[in-house]
ZAKELUM-994627 format. One record per residue (C-alpha): x, y, z. Coordinates in Angstrom, 1 decimal, decimal comma, always signed. Example, Ala and Ser with C-alpha at 12.3 -4.5 7.8 and 13.67 -1.06 7.14 Angstrom:
NODE     px     py     pz
NODE  +12,3   -4,5   +7,8
NODE  +13,7   -1,1   +7,1
This chain:
NODE     px     py     pz
NODE   -2,2  +92,4  +78,0
NODE   +0,8  +93,6  +76,3
NODE   +1,4  +89,9  +76,0
NODE   -1,9  +89,3  +73,7
NODE   -1,4  +92,7  +71,9
NODE   +2,2  +91,4  +70,6
NODE   +0,7  +87,9  +69,7
NODE   -2,6  +89,1  +67,9
NODE   +0,1  +92,0  +66,3
NODE   +2,5  +88,8  +64,7
NODE   -0,2  +86,5  +64,2
NODE   -1,8  +89,4  +61,7
NODE   +1,5  +89,9  +60,3
NODE   +2,1  +86,1  +59,3
NODE   -1,4  +86,2  +58,0
NODE   -0,9  +89,1  +55,9
NODE   +2,7  +87,4  +54,5
NODE   +0,4  +84,0  +53,9
NODE   -2,3  +85,9  +51,7
NODE   +0,4  +87,7  +49,8
NODE   +2,4  +85,0  +49,1
NODE   -0,9  +83,4  +48,0
NODE   -1,7  +86,2  +45,9
NODE   +2,0  +86,1  +44,1
NODE   +1,8  +82,5  +43,4
NODE   -1,7  +82,2  +41,6
NODE   -0,9  +84,9  +39,7
NODE   +2,1  +83,4  +38,5
NODE   +0,5  +80,1  +37,9
NODE   -1,8  +82,0  +35,8
NODE   +1,3  +82,9  +33,3
NODE   +2,8  +79,7  +33,1
NODE   +2,6  +78,2  +30,0
NODE   +2,6  +74,2  +29,2
NODE   +5,7  +74,1  +28,0
NODE   +7,3  +75,5  +31,3
NODE   +4,7  +73,2  +33,4
NODE   +6,3  +70,4  +31,4
NODE   +9,9  +71,5  +31,8
NODE   +9,0  +71,6  +35,4
NODE   +7,9  +68,2  +35,2
NODE  +11,0  +67,1  +33,5
NODE  +13,3  +68,8  +36,6
NODE  +11,2  +67,1  +39,1
NODE  +11,8  +63,7  +37,3
NODE  +15,6  +64,3  +36,7
NODE  +16,0  +65,3  +40,2
NODE  +14,2  +61,8  +41,3
NODE  +16,3  +60,1  +39,3
NODE  +19,4  +61,3  +40,2
NODE  +18,7  +61,1  +43,6
NODE  +18,0  +57,0  +43,1
NODE  +21,0  +56,7  +40,8
NODE  +23,0  +57,9  +43,5
NODE  +21,5  +56,0  +46,2
NODE  +22,0  +52,7  +44,1
NODE  +25,8  +53,8  +43,3
NODE  +26,6  +53,8  +46,7
NODE  +24,6  +50,9  +47,7
NODE  +26,5  +48,9  +44,4
NODE  +29,7  +50,0  +46,3
NODE  +28,7  +49,0  +49,9
NODE  +27,5  +45,5  +48,3
NODE  +30,9  +45,3  +47,1
NODE  +32,4  +46,1  +50,6
NODE  +31,2  +42,9  +51,5
NODE  +32,6  +40,5  +49,6
NODE  +36,5  +42,8  +49,8
NODE  +37,2  +43,5  +52,4
NODE  +34,2  +41,7  +54,6
NODE  +33,9  +38,4  +53,9
NODE  +37,9  +38,4  +53,1
NODE  +38,3  +39,4  +56,7
NODE  +36,3  +37,8  +58,3
NODE  +36,9  +34,0  +56,5
NODE  +40,4  +34,9  +56,7
NODE  +40,8  +35,9  +60,5
NODE  +38,6  +32,6  +60,9
NODE  +41,3  +30,2  +59,6
NODE  +44,9  +29,1  +60,9
NODE  +47,6  +31,3  +59,8
NODE  +49,3  +29,5  +57,6
NODE  +45,9  +29,8  +54,7
NODE  +45,2  +33,4  +55,7
NODE  +46,0  +34,8  +52,3
NODE  +44,6  +31,4  +50,4
NODE  +41,3  +32,6  +52,1
NODE  +41,1  +35,9  +51,6
NODE  +42,2  +35,1  +47,8
NODE  +39,1  +33,2  +47,3
NODE  +36,9  +36,1  +47,9
NODE  +39,2  +38,5  +45,6
NODE  +39,2  +36,3  +42,4
NODE  +35,3  +36,3  +42,7
NODE  +35,3  +40,2  +42,6
NODE  +37,7  +39,8  +39,2
NODE  +36,0  +36,3  +37,9
NODE  +32,5  +37,3  +38,5
NODE  +32,5  +40,6  +37,3
NODE  +34,1  +39,6  +33,8
NODE  +31,3  +36,3  +33,9
NODE  +28,3  +38,6  +34,9
NODE  +29,3  +41,3  +31,8
NODE  +29,5  +38,7  +29,0
NODE  +26,6  +36,2  +29,9
NODE  +25,7  +36,3  +33,4
NODE  +23,1  +39,5  +33,4
NODE  +21,6  +38,2  +30,4
NODE  +21,0  +34,6  +31,8
NODE  +19,7  +36,1  +35,5
NODE  +17,8  +39,3  +34,0
NODE  +17,3  +38,6  +30,3
NODE  +13,1  +38,3  +29,7
NODE  +13,1  +34,4  +29,0
NODE  +11,2  +31,4  +30,3
NODE  +10,3  +30,9  +33,8
NODE  +13,6  +29,2  +34,9
NODE  +16,2  +30,9  +32,9
NODE  +16,6  +33,9  +30,8
NODE  +17,9  +34,6  +27,2
NODE  +20,7  +36,1  +25,7
NODE  +19,4  +39,5  +24,6
NODE  +21,8  +41,2  +26,9
NODE  +24,9  +39,0  +26,1
NODE  +28,1  +41,3  +26,2
NODE  +26,0  +43,7  +27,6
NODE  +24,1  +44,4  +24,5
NODE  +21,2  +46,9  +25,2
NODE  +22,4  +47,8  +28,6
NODE  +23,0  +51,9  +29,0
NODE  +21,6  +54,7  +30,3
NODE  +17,9  +54,0  +29,9
NODE  +16,0  +52,5  +33,1
NODE  +14,1  +49,2  +32,4
NODE  +10,6  +49,9  +34,0
NODE  +10,1  +46,2  +35,2
NODE  +12,8  +46,2  +37,0
NODE  +13,9  +50,2  +38,3
NODE  +12,3  +53,2  +36,5
NODE  +14,3  +55,8  +37,9
NODE  +17,7  +54,2  +37,5
NODE  +19,7  +53,5  +34,4
NODE  +19,3  +49,5  +33,3
NODE  +23,6  +49,9  +33,9
NODE  +23,5  +50,8  +37,7
NODE  +21,0  +48,0  +37,7
NODE  +23,3  +45,8  +36,2
NODE  +26,3  +46,8  +38,2
NODE  +24,2  +47,0  +41,2
NODE  +23,3  +42,5  +40,7
NODE  +26,8  +42,4  +40,1
NODE  +27,9  +43,1  +43,1
NODE  +25,3  +40,2  +44,4
NODE  +27,1  +37,5  +41,8
NODE  +30,3  +38,4  +43,3
NODE  +29,4  +37,7  +47,1
NODE  +27,2  +34,6  +46,5
NODE  +30,0  +32,2  +45,5
NODE  +32,3  +33,8  +47,7
NODE  +30,6  +32,6  +50,8
NODE  +30,7  +28,6  +50,0
NODE  +34,6  +29,1  +49,6
NODE  +33,9  +29,1  +54,0
NODE  +33,1  +25,5  +54,1
NODE  +36,1  +24,0  +51,8
NODE  +38,6  +26,6  +53,3
NODE  +42,0  +25,0  +54,3
NODE  +41,9  +22,0  +51,7
NODE  +40,4  +23,0  +48,1
NODE  +43,4  +23,6  +45,0
NODE  +43,1  +27,0  +43,8
NODE  +42,6  +26,1  +39,9
NODE  +40,1  +23,8  +40,9
NODE  +38,1  +26,6  +43,0
NODE  +38,1  +28,7  +40,2
NODE  +36,6  +26,5  +37,9
NODE  +34,0  +25,3  +40,5
NODE  +32,5  +29,0  +41,1
NODE  +32,8  +29,6  +37,8
NODE  +30,2  +26,9  +36,5
NODE  +28,3  +27,4  +39,5
NODE  +27,3  +30,7  +39,1
NODE  +26,2  +29,9  +35,7
NODE  +24,3  +26,6  +36,7
NODE  +23,3  +27,8  +39,8
NODE  +23,2  +31,1  +40,6
NODE  +21,9  +32,7  +37,2
NODE  +18,9  +30,3  +37,3
NODE  +17,6  +31,1  +41,0
NODE  +18,2  +34,8  +40,3
NODE  +15,9  +34,8  +37,0
NODE  +13,2  +32,5  +38,9
NODE  +13,1  +35,0  +42,0
NODE  +13,9  +38,5  +40,2
NODE  +13,9  +38,0  +36,4
NODE  +11,0  +38,8  +34,0
NODE   +8,7  +35,9  +34,1
NODE  +10,1  +34,2  +36,7
NODE   +8,8  +30,8  +38,3
NODE   +9,2  +32,2  +41,8
NODE   +8,7  +36,4  +40,8
NODE   +6,4  +37,6  +43,2
NODE   +5,9  +41,2  +41,5
NODE   +6,3  +40,1  +38,0
NODE   +3,5  +37,2  +37,6
NODE   +4,6  +34,4  +38,8
NODE   +3,5  +30,9  +39,2
NODE   +4,9  +30,6  +42,8
NODE   +5,0  +34,3  +44,2
NODE   +7,8  +34,1  +46,7
NODE   +9,0  +36,8  +48,8
NODE  +12,6  +37,4  +48,6
NODE  +13,4  +41,1  +49,0
NODE  +17,4  +40,7  +48,5
NODE  +18,3  +37,1  +48,1
NODE  +17,2  +34,8  +51,0
NODE  +17,2  +32,2  +48,6
NODE  +18,8  +33,7  +46,0
NODE  +22,0  +34,2  +47,8
NODE  +22,0  +32,5  +51,3
NODE  +20,3  +29,3  +50,4
NODE  +21,9  +28,4  +47,5
NODE  +25,4  +28,9  +48,9
NODE  +24,9  +27,6  +52,1
NODE  +23,5  +24,5  +50,8
NODE  +26,3  +24,1  +48,3
NODE  +28,9  +24,5  +50,9
NODE  +27,3  +22,0  +53,0
NODE  +27,5  +19,4  +50,0
NODE  +31,1  +20,9  +49,3
NODE  +32,0  +20,0  +52,6
NODE  +30,5  +16,5  +52,9
NODE  +31,9  +16,0  +49,3
NODE  +35,8  +16,9  +50,1
NODE  +35,7  +15,1  +53,3
NODE  +37,7  +16,7  +56,8
NODE  +40,2  +18,7  +56,6
NODE  +43,3  +16,0  +58,0
NODE  +43,6  +17,4  +61,3
NODE  +39,9  +17,8  +62,1
NODE  +38,5  +17,2  +64,5
NODE  +41,6  +15,3  +66,4
NODE  +43,1  +19,1  +66,9
NODE  +41,2  +22,6  +67,8
NODE  +41,7  +24,5  +64,7
NODE  +41,6  +27,5  +66,4
NODE  +41,1  +31,2  +63,8
NODE  +44,6  +32,8  +64,3
NODE  +43,0  +36,2  +64,6
NODE  +39,7  +36,8  +65,4
NODE  +40,3  +40,3  +65,8
NODE  +40,8  +39,9  +61,6
NODE  +37,4  +38,1  +61,9
NODE  +35,9  +41,0  +63,9
NODE  +36,9  +43,6  +62,1
NODE  +35,2  +41,8  +58,9
NODE  +32,2  +41,2  +60,7
NODE  +31,7  +44,6  +61,4
NODE  +32,2  +45,7  +57,7
NODE  +29,6  +43,1  +56,7
NODE  +27,0  +44,7  +58,6
NODE  +27,7  +48,3  +57,3
NODE  +27,5  +46,5  +53,8
NODE  +24,7  +44,7  +54,3
NODE  +22,5  +48,4  +54,4
NODE  +23,2  +48,7  +50,8
NODE  +22,3  +44,9  +50,1
NODE  +18,9  +45,1  +51,9
NODE  +17,9  +49,3  +51,3
NODE  +19,7  +49,0  +48,1
NODE  +17,2  +46,1  +46,8
NODE  +14,5  +48,9  +47,8
NODE  +16,2  +50,0  +44,1
NODE  +15,3  +53,9  +45,0
NODE  +16,0  +56,1  +47,9
NODE  +12,5  +56,5  +49,0
NODE  +10,6  +55,4  +52,1
NODE  +11,3  +51,3  +51,2
NODE  +14,5  +51,6  +51,5
NODE  +14,2  +53,5  +55,2
NODE  +11,9  +50,7  +56,2
NODE  +14,6  +48,0  +55,0
NODE  +17,5  +49,7  +56,3
NODE  +16,0  +49,9  +59,8
NODE  +14,7  +46,6  +59,7
NODE  +18,5  +45,2  +58,9
NODE  +19,9  +46,9  +61,7
NODE  +17,3  +45,9  +64,4
NODE  +17,5  +42,2  +62,8
NODE  +21,6  +42,0  +63,0
NODE  +21,1  +43,6  +66,9
NODE  +18,5  +41,1  +67,9
NODE  +20,5  +38,3  +66,6
NODE  +23,6  +39,0  +68,0
NODE  +22,3  +39,3  +71,5
NODE  +20,4  +36,0  +70,9
NODE  +23,2  +34,0  +70,2
NODE  +25,4  +35,4  +72,9
NODE  +22,9  +34,2  +75,3
NODE  +22,5  +30,5  +73,9
NODE  +26,0  +30,2  +74,3
NODE  +25,9  +31,9  +77,6
NODE  +23,7  +29,7  +78,7
NODE  +25,2  +26,1  +77,2
NODE  +28,7  +26,8  +77,3
NODE  +28,9  +29,2  +80,1
NODE  +30,4  +32,6  +78,8
NODE  +29,6  +34,7  +75,5
NODE  +32,4  +35,1  +73,4
NODE  +33,4  +37,5  +70,8
NODE  +33,6  +34,8  +67,9
NODE  +29,6  +34,3  +69,1
NODE  +28,6  +37,5  +69,0
NODE  +29,6  +38,5  +65,2
NODE  +28,6  +35,1  +64,4
NODE  +25,6  +35,9  +65,3
NODE  +24,9  +39,4  +64,1
NODE  +25,8  +38,2  +60,3
NODE  +23,6  +34,9  +60,9
NODE  +20,7  +38,0  +61,9
NODE  +21,6  +40,1  +58,7
NODE  +21,2  +36,4  +56,8
NODE  +17,5  +36,2  +57,9
NODE  +16,3  +39,2  +57,4
NODE  +17,5  +39,4  +54,4
NODE  +14,1  +38,0  +52,4
NODE  +12,4  +40,0  +54,8
NODE  +13,7  +43,0  +54,7
NODE  +11,5  +44,9  +52,7
NODE   +8,5  +43,4  +53,9
NODE   +8,6  +43,6  +57,7
NODE   +8,6  +46,5  +60,3
NODE  +11,2  +47,1  +62,9
NODE   +9,1  +44,8  +65,4
NODE   +9,0  +42,0  +63,1
NODE  +12,7  +42,5  +62,6
NODE  +13,8  +41,9  +66,2
NODE  +11,5  +38,8  +66,3
NODE  +13,2  +37,4  +63,4
NODE  +16,6  +38,1  +65,0
NODE  +15,6  +36,7  +67,8
NODE  +14,7  +33,8  +66,5
NODE  +17,8  +33,2  +64,1
NODE  +20,5  +33,9  +66,6
NODE  +20,0  +30,7  +68,8
NODE  +18,8  +28,6  +65,7
NODE  +21,9  +29,1  +63,3
NODE  +24,2  +28,2  +67,1
NODE  +22,6  +25,3  +67,6
NODE  +22,9  +24,4  +63,6
NODE  +26,6  +25,4  +64,2
NODE  +27,4  +23,7  +67,6
NODE  +25,1  +20,9  +68,1
NODE  +24,1  +20,0  +64,6
NODE  +27,4  +20,1  +62,8
NODE  +29,1  +18,3  +66,2
NODE  +26,1  +15,7  +66,1
NODE  +27,0  +14,3  +62,4
NODE  +30,7  +15,5  +62,2
NODE  +31,1  +17,2  +58,9
NODE  +33,7  +19,5  +58,6
NODE  +32,3  +22,6  +57,4
NODE  +35,2  +25,1  +57,9
NODE  +33,9  +28,2  +58,9
NODE  +30,0  +27,4  +59,1
NODE  +29,1  +28,7  +55,7
NODE  +25,9  +26,1  +55,9
NODE  +25,0  +26,7  +59,6
NODE  +24,9  +30,5  +59,5
NODE  +23,7  +31,5  +55,5
NODE  +22,1  +28,1  +54,7
NODE  +20,3  +27,7  +58,1
NODE  +19,8  +31,4  +58,3
NODE  +18,6  +31,8  +55,0
NODE  +16,4  +28,8  +55,4
NODE  +14,4  +30,2  +58,6
NODE  +14,3  +33,8  +57,2
NODE  +12,9  +32,5  +54,1
NODE  +10,1  +30,8  +55,5
NODE   +9,7  +33,6  +58,6
NODE   +9,0  +36,3  +55,8
NODE   +6,4  +34,4  +54,7
NODE   +4,8  +34,7  +58,6
NODE   +5,7  +38,5  +59,2
NODE   +5,5  +40,0  +55,8
NODE   +3,4  +42,8  +55,7
NODE   +1,0  +44,9  +53,1
NODE   +1,4  +47,9  +55,1
NODE   +5,4  +47,8  +54,6
NODE   +5,0  +47,2  +50,9
NODE   +2,1  +46,5  +49,2
NODE   +2,8  +43,5  +46,8
NODE   -0,7  +41,2  +46,3
NODE   -3,8  +42,6  +45,3
NODE   -7,1  +40,4  +44,5
NODE   -9,0  +41,0  +41,1
NODE  -10,7  +44,5  +42,3
NODE   -7,5  +45,7  +42,5
NODE   -7,7  +45,7  +46,4
NODE   -4,6  +45,5  +48,6
NODE   -4,5  +41,8  +49,9
NODE   -2,0  +40,1  +53,0
NODE   +1,5  +39,4  +52,5
NODE   +2,0  +37,4  +55,3
NODE   +0,4  +34,6  +57,7
NODE   -0,3  +37,5  +60,3
NODE   -1,6  +39,8  +57,6
NODE   -3,9  +37,2  +56,5
NODE   -2,5  +35,4  +53,4
NODE   -1,8  +31,8  +55,3
NODE   -1,0  +30,4  +51,8
NODE   +2,2  +32,6  +51,6
NODE   +4,0  +30,2  +54,0
NODE   +3,4  +27,7  +51,7
NODE   +4,7  +29,8  +48,6
NODE   +8,5  +30,8  +50,7
NODE   +8,2  +26,7  +51,7
NODE   +8,4  +25,9  +47,8
NODE  +11,1  +28,7  +47,0
NODE  +13,0  +27,2  +49,6
NODE  +12,7  +23,5  +48,8
NODE  +13,6  +24,6  +45,0
NODE  +16,9  +26,3  +45,9
NODE  +17,8  +23,4  +48,0
NODE  +17,3  +21,1  +45,4
NODE  +18,8  +23,1  +42,7
NODE  +22,1  +23,9  +45,0
NODE  +22,6  +20,4  +46,2
NODE  +21,9  +18,6  +42,8
NODE  +24,0  +20,9  +40,8
NODE  +26,8  +21,3  +43,6
NODE  +27,4  +17,6  +43,4
NODE  +27,6  +17,4  +39,9
NODE  +29,7  +20,2  +39,5
NODE  +32,0  +19,0  +41,7
NODE  +32,4  +15,6  +40,0
NODE  +33,1  +17,6  +36,9
NODE  +35,6  +19,4  +38,1
NODE  +37,4  +16,9  +40,7
NODE  +37,2  +14,3  +37,3
NODE  +39,6  +16,7  +34,9
NODE  +41,0  +19,6  +37,3
NODE  +40,6  +18,6  +40,7
NODE  +39,7  +19,7  +44,0
NODE  +41,7  +18,3  +47,0
NODE  +44,8  +19,3  +48,1
NODE  +47,9  +16,7  +48,7
NODE  +48,2  +15,9  +52,3
NODE  +52,0  +17,8  +52,4
NODE  +50,1  +20,8  +50,5
NODE  +47,6  +21,0  +53,2
NODE  +50,0  +20,3  +56,1
NODE  +52,4  +22,9  +54,4
NODE  +49,4  +25,5  +54,5
NODE  +47,8  +26,7  +50,8
NODE  +49,7  +29,9  +51,5
NODE  +52,8  +28,9  +50,1
NODE  +51,5  +25,8  +48,2
NODE  +49,1  +27,5  +46,2
NODE  +50,3  +31,0  +45,8
NODE  +54,1  +31,1  +46,9
NODE  +53,6  +33,8  +49,9
NODE  +53,1  +33,8  +53,5
NODE  +50,7  +36,2  +55,2
NODE  +52,8  +37,2  +57,8
NODE  +56,7  +37,3  +57,7
NODE  +57,2  +37,6  +61,6
NODE  +61,4  +37,5  +61,4
NODE  +61,4  +40,5  +59,4
């Protein structure tokens, strides 16, 4: 058969080429000197380091994108137009203030080696933070890259709290309060979960190994619980709930939420601290959870209010992103879907039902989404975490053991609950003390007249919209 003859000839030709290639490689291998082999290894290591570093710098930019413009637009669209600039300015101010604070002392307190609760001052003024990696944190990227990546987390966390006191806190009071909050609450929580010797650090020998891949407790529980304390301490806006305080632009909020979704890939997938398969797994889990939570929130809204709203859809997506944050690097796609489907309706219930029942004025639902979503996400991490996604725990013989409840490690659910409890207590008590301190010195709440006029004019001397020009 002509066809068979052609196939046989082609197969023989490829076999001959393969044999020739093998012979060339074998002869070349014999001529490679130890120095050449060492140089080749160095080039491979440098290539991997460059790839990881590029991904981490991109991730750092993506996380900064979450604060400005993401969170700024999301929160800015949800307030009334007389407060749009002041609300956006709160997020922008954190980009500037926390950067300086982090470089001077924040990074050292969070990631310097120290006790179980707080780091030392080894990296004060970024001393020793340069191009050399720190193998305990990330062996393939410069410590300076790790520092700037973690800075972006430190920026967005206090900015999230501003959603609770939107439209009624003085700009000066906000600056002092959130600066102190970053030092007193954020840095110890970051050290406990991610720092060397931290109490809750699962990978560096913490006494209570709490799994928190990208900041469920560090970022969302602390900011969400602090937001609730702020809302209770400041009291309600003067026309709440007598008037319906509608968002002035759901379009801006919609754009902001979509930017948050995109930026969250840097937040979660970047927390792999490299460009390998774990980053891919976290990326996929993040996307799946956000989609599932958006659908879950809209379904609950459709059932209880008769229609799925755009605001509900974007709120659900953010809730899913929050909930998957601690689990992103420990669960597969189907577990991420389950976490999202659970988080969406749960956060809807907290925002619509619980807030209405207790009557507190969490202006932009920072607690209902971040506090509640971070809590349920941290707990569900202890349920769905799998050793096959990210091997964390080993027995005395070095064999891998289960990561979560469904993976044969029921104790991890208790560890997660301990981590959540510590975050709740630290955030609640610390925030209350700081609010009282700032209120007695600088002052927190604007006057009734300033609140009526709007914070754009009274705090910044400008308006977001000049419709008469």
